[in-house]
N, C-alpha and C positions, 0 to 999 in steps of 0.2 A: 710468427710467435702463431701459433692457434686460431682458429677463429672460434671465441667462446660466443656463446647465444644463451644470449636469458628472455623467461615467457613471462606473462606481468598477462594475468589472468584477474576477473572481478566476480564476483555474490553473485553478481542482475548485470541487464544492458545501462548503459550512464554509469556504474560505479568509478571511472573514474581511468579506465583502462589508458585511450586513447589519452589522457593529461600529462597520466606519468610516465610513457614512452613519450611526448614532444620533452619532456623536458631534461628525461633522462639521455636523450638521440641531443641535443644543446648544449648540456655540460660535457656531453662523452668529445664530444666536438670540438670546444672550448680547452676538452684539455691535451690537444693533437689523435685524436684515435679516431681513429675512422670505420665512422659506425653507421647501419641502416635499421632504419623500420622494415616490417615482414609483419603482417597481414595470409596468413594462409586463405582463410574463407571470410567474406565482408557478404550481407546481404546487408542492405543498403539505397535510395533512390537517391542518394545524394551525391553523384562520382563529378570528377577526374578524365583532364583530358592529361596522359602524362607525354612527354618529351619523346617517346618513341613511336609514339601516334596510339593508345588502346586506352584504356580506362580503368579508372579505381577510383575504390571512396575514397571523399575528401580525407577522409581520416589520416590517410596512408598518406595521400600527396601535403599534407599539410605536416608529419613526420620527417618528410623529408623536407620542404623548409628549414627543418628547425640544423639538419643535420646539415643543409648547407648542399644537396642534391639535389637534380634536377628529379623529380619525379620514374617511375618509370613502372612498368609492368611485374617485372615481377617483387617488386614488395606485396603484391595485392594478389593475385593470382587467377582467384577465386573469385569470382562476387557473383552476390543473387540478387536482381532488384525483380521487389515484387510486383504483379501485374493482375494478380486477381488476387484473393481470398484466400485460394489455396492453389495456386502455381507461381513460377517467378519467371523471370526470364535467366538464362546463365548466359554466363560472361567465361571465358578463360583464357590467361594471358592479353585481356585490358580486348579480346574479340566477344563480340557473339556468338553464342552457338546453336542457340534453340528456345526451347521454352519450355518445364516441366511441372509436374507439382513434387511434394515431398516426395512419396507416397515409390515415382519412376526415378526424384533426386536419387535413393539410397541405391540405387540399382547406379545409377552414374559414377557412383562418388567414390569406387576405384582411378577411373581415368582420372577422378578430380584430385585425387591423392598423389598421381605418379604427376601431376602440372604441379603441384600445392610441391612436391620432394623438388623434381628438374629446377625450378622458380631456387628455393629456397640454396642449391647446392651451388648455383652462379654466384649469389648474394656471397656464401662461406667463403668460394673459393679468391674474393673482391676485396671485400672488407675486412675488421678487427673483429667487429660485434656486428652481432645479428641481434635488434632486440625487439621479440614479438608480440602481435598481443592478439590474443584470445578474443572470440567471440559470445555475448553474451552472456553465458555464467558454465563451468564446469558442471556441474549437482546435479543439469538438467538427465536425469538417471535415461527417459524416451529418447536424448538423438544418443547417446556412449555409441549403442551397433557401428560400427566404421568411422563415426568421429576426425576427424580430419580437423577442427578446428580450435580444439583446446587440449585434454589429453593425450589424446589420441596420437597430435604431434606430439607434443610434450617428449610420449615416450620412444614416437620413429625416430625423429634425431637425439635421443638420449639430455637435455636438456634442462636445468632447472628452473625453480616456476614461484613464484609472489602470488600475494593472491591480497586484493586491497578491493576496499568494501568505502559504503557513502555512508555515511555515522550521520550529515546533516536526513537521512531516511527514518533513522530510527530504526532499535536494533542490532547495533551492529554486532557486537560481541556473539549475535545468535546466529546474525547474517557468515560471521568468518567462523566460528564453531563447528554449525550445521552444515556450510560449503565443503570444510576440512573431516567432518565426517561422513558425508559421502561418495566418497572419493576409498576408490580400490586401496588395497595394501602397499602398492607398488610408486603410485599419486602420491599417494602422502608422504613417501620417501622425497620423494623430490623437489619439493613441497618446501621451502627453502625458509617463510616464514611472511607478513603481515604489514599488507600499508592501509590504513587510515587516511578517508580524504573528510574534508569537508566540515574540518570541525575550527569550530571556534568557542569560543570562553574562560573559562578557567581547568587550564589544563589539568591543573596538582587535582582535578573533581573526577579526573578521568582514571588517575594513576590504581587505585582499584583493580577497577574493572580489567587495568593491560592487564597488572601481576595477576588476575585470574587466570585468565585466556594464556601466560607463557607458561602458566602450573602447568593449567590441562593439556593443552599440547603441543606441552616441550618444543614453539618455536617464538623469537621475538620479534615482536612489534619492529620493524625496522625505518617503519621513521610513521608521520602523524605529518596529514599535508593541512597547513587551514586554509578555509574557505574564502577568497580570492576573490572579496569586489570586483564587478569591472573588468573583472574577463572573460575576452569570449572568442571562441576557438569556433574552428567549423562543427555543424553538430554532425555525426551523419546520414541520422535518420530522421530521430525525434522533432517536432515543429515545437517553438518556444510562442504563444499570439500571443505576450503582453505583451509594449512599448516597454524598450529597454529605458530609454532617456525620453519620460515625459515633452510635449510638446511647451515654447517658452508662455504664459502665458501674456507678458507682452509684447508680443509681433504677431502679424500676422500666419499661417503654418499651413502647409496642404494638406489637404483628408485624402489620401489615400488607403481604397480597401485591394482586400482579396479574397476571391473562394476558397476553400481552400480545400479543395478534391479530393474524393477519397483515394486516386495516386496519383498528386499534387509529388512533382520530382522536383529537385534541386530548389528546392527556396531558399535558402543560403541566396537564391539573388534576392530576398527581399531587407535579408543582415545592412546591410546602412542605413537605408531608409529605418528601421526598428533605434538607429542611432541616433539620427539625425535630430536636431533639437527642434527643425522650421518642420518637420512632417508627424503628423497623427495618424499611424499605421491601423489597421483596423482589418483583422481578420476572421473572415465571414465563412462558420461554420456552418450543417446541417442544420435545418428546424428553425436558425437565428435571420430575423430579421435585416432587411440590407439596408445599411444605412447611407444618405445623402453623400456624391465626394465629389471630386474633382477630380482625380484618376484612380479608376479601376484599373487592374493588372491581371490579365487571366493567368496563372502559371505556367507552366509544365508540368507533362501528367505522362506516367505512364500505359494512360490505357487512356485513350482520347478518346473515342470513339464510346466509349460509359462514363468516361467523363465530362461529354458533353451531354447524353441525359440526362445524367446527374444535377446540371447546370439548368438544364430543362423544366425538370422535375422539380425544383426549387426555386424556381420564379427567376433565374437568371437571366434569362430572353428578353419576357417583360420591361426588365430593370433594367436591361443593357438599352435598351432603346428608349429608355425613358428618360437616361442619365447623357446618352445623347444626343437626343430633344431639347435636354436644358442646357446643353453648348459644355456634358462632362469632357473629357480627354481617356480613350480607353488603348491599354497595351496588351499585346499579347506575345508571352514570350513561352521557345519552344513551340509545345503544346501547342500551349495558348491562342499564338500565330495563325497555326495553321486551323485550330476553331474557328477563326476570320474569313476563310476562306466559306468559299462554296461547298463544298462536298469535302470530306477526309473516306478515298475508298485505301482498303485493308485486305485485298481479295486473297491474298494469304492465311493470312487468319495468324495476325502475329504480336498483337497482342488480344485476340477475344477470338471470338467468332467469324470471318468470312463475310466481308459485307463493307456496305456507303453506309453511309451518312449526312445527312444536309449540316454541312457550318453556317454559320450564324449569316453568313453571303454579304459584310461588310466591305470583304474586300474582294475583285474580278481573280481568282484563284482558286489550286484546288492542290489536293497532296494524294499523294500513293507513299504508301508505308509500303518500303523496300531490305529485301533482310542485311543489307550491309548498308552499315550505320554513316555517317559521318561525323568524324570524328578529328576534330581539331582546336593550337588555340589561334585567339586572332587578335587582331587592332585596326584600328580605321577612325573613322570619325561621324558622328551622329548629324542624320539629313538637317534634322531642328537645330539647331542653335550652335551648328560647327563644331560640338565636341565631343572630347577624346573616350576613345570604346577601347578599354583592354579585357576581355572575355575572353569565352569557349565553348562552341558547339559540340552540344550529343545529340545525334537526331535519324533517325531511320528513316524521317519524310522526303519524299525529293515531289517539291514542289514549283507548281507553275502555273502563271499565266500573265494574262494583260499589268493587274497590277504589279508587277514585278518592272516595270519598267519607268515606277517612280518611286527606284529602293529606299529604307529608312537607313540605313548603317553604310558608305563606302568603307569598307575594308584592303585594308593593305593588294588581299593576292583577289578580291571578288564581291561583289558589292551584290549586299543582300537585304532579305523586307519587302516590305511597303510600305507608303507612306499614303494614307486618303489624298485625293485635290485639299479637302480639307483643311486639313493635317489635325483631325480630329481622332487616326484611327490607326494605330501606326504598329503594324507587327515584323518580328523578328527571331533568328535561331542564334540565338546574340545573350549567353548567357554574363551575365555583369554588369549590366546596360542602368542598373540602379546606381554603380556605384565602383569603386575600384576591386579592382579584381581582388578574387578571395584569396589568390595563390602568389600574390604582390602585396606589395609596398604595407595590407595591411597585416597580410601573414605572416610578415619575417618582422615589424615593430611587433605583433603581438608572443615570442617565439622568443625577443628576441629579452621584452620583456618581465617574463615568465622565469627566463634562467637569472633573471635577477635580485629576483625574487628570496628573501630572508624559506 
């Protein structure tokens, strides 16, 4: 059977593209169809390590789980990870090739386009169906030239597209009608219909609007997806700062505080804490008061030295000293681990201006940023409590120092991180420390549950 390709595009970011591809992947594989997810270009600070040793967006890794596949770099051949307001690290087929700003990336797009089409070709040769997820919105007219993420890709491979919109945001008919109107004639021709996401209420009240939309666009509304309470899928980039499960009032709970760094990355580390009934999780952003806590966690960062400076500007250094003085616990994950040492060196300017920045100095170690990332899925046991750890490493830093003689995690292949002698400060490169790895049992259960929903 010839490979069939369908592209899912959205009226905006977070419209539900990833969700729809997850659901379709699981439904098709349950029908015995060999299906694979694909996203030509992704911009996200949350990423996953693939089975073939590369790095892709977490949404595509989750979609692979839904399709009962191991995540592979061809599923997301171009990944952009912002490290400044105007620049990003460019990752091609799972590996970083350098940093660029938006203007220079336009010049690089022909190379990225070639990587996209080659990856798509390999997947199309192996699978019956390729489900493609767009990025942002195809109506972003300022980004149309050289587009490889939305309609530019659909036109290149000659595939149909369906458009999804989030009714929960309001103005859903304007979203769909306006997006279609901004497409070219050939792009509108390949738009097969619409999906409305996150609907709740009496669907009869929607009928007149659906009739109007179909009459004025001559395209069908293919489906209405319900608002799925309690559905939890990995976020690509946006951070939900609310506690998903309120701490039980009649039980003791652990107070955990996490600073929202300007370049916070892989914040999916904290999803298990947001859902735990005995954890009171608090994210603290710019200009916000730093509350008392039992545990403070410094998260990953795409620009460690810049985020270190931000923490100092926001008063975190004094707050951390006070926290430790009153016997609080402190964990640093990935970039946060590097901050706990004495120095962070970036002689090549991989994340910004070349130079060095003093760390907080609670662990006797120093980190040097190197061009080659460490990318691996890992498992082992935590030094504290001998708890099982199942996670992944994504970091450019090479860390050395005497503190490493007391590792935080004993992995199957090597020891990782450092634990202070008083057990108050722990640093590690392992993401997934706070609970089950997001691509393990949690994601499998989520996609199984999603496929069974009406």
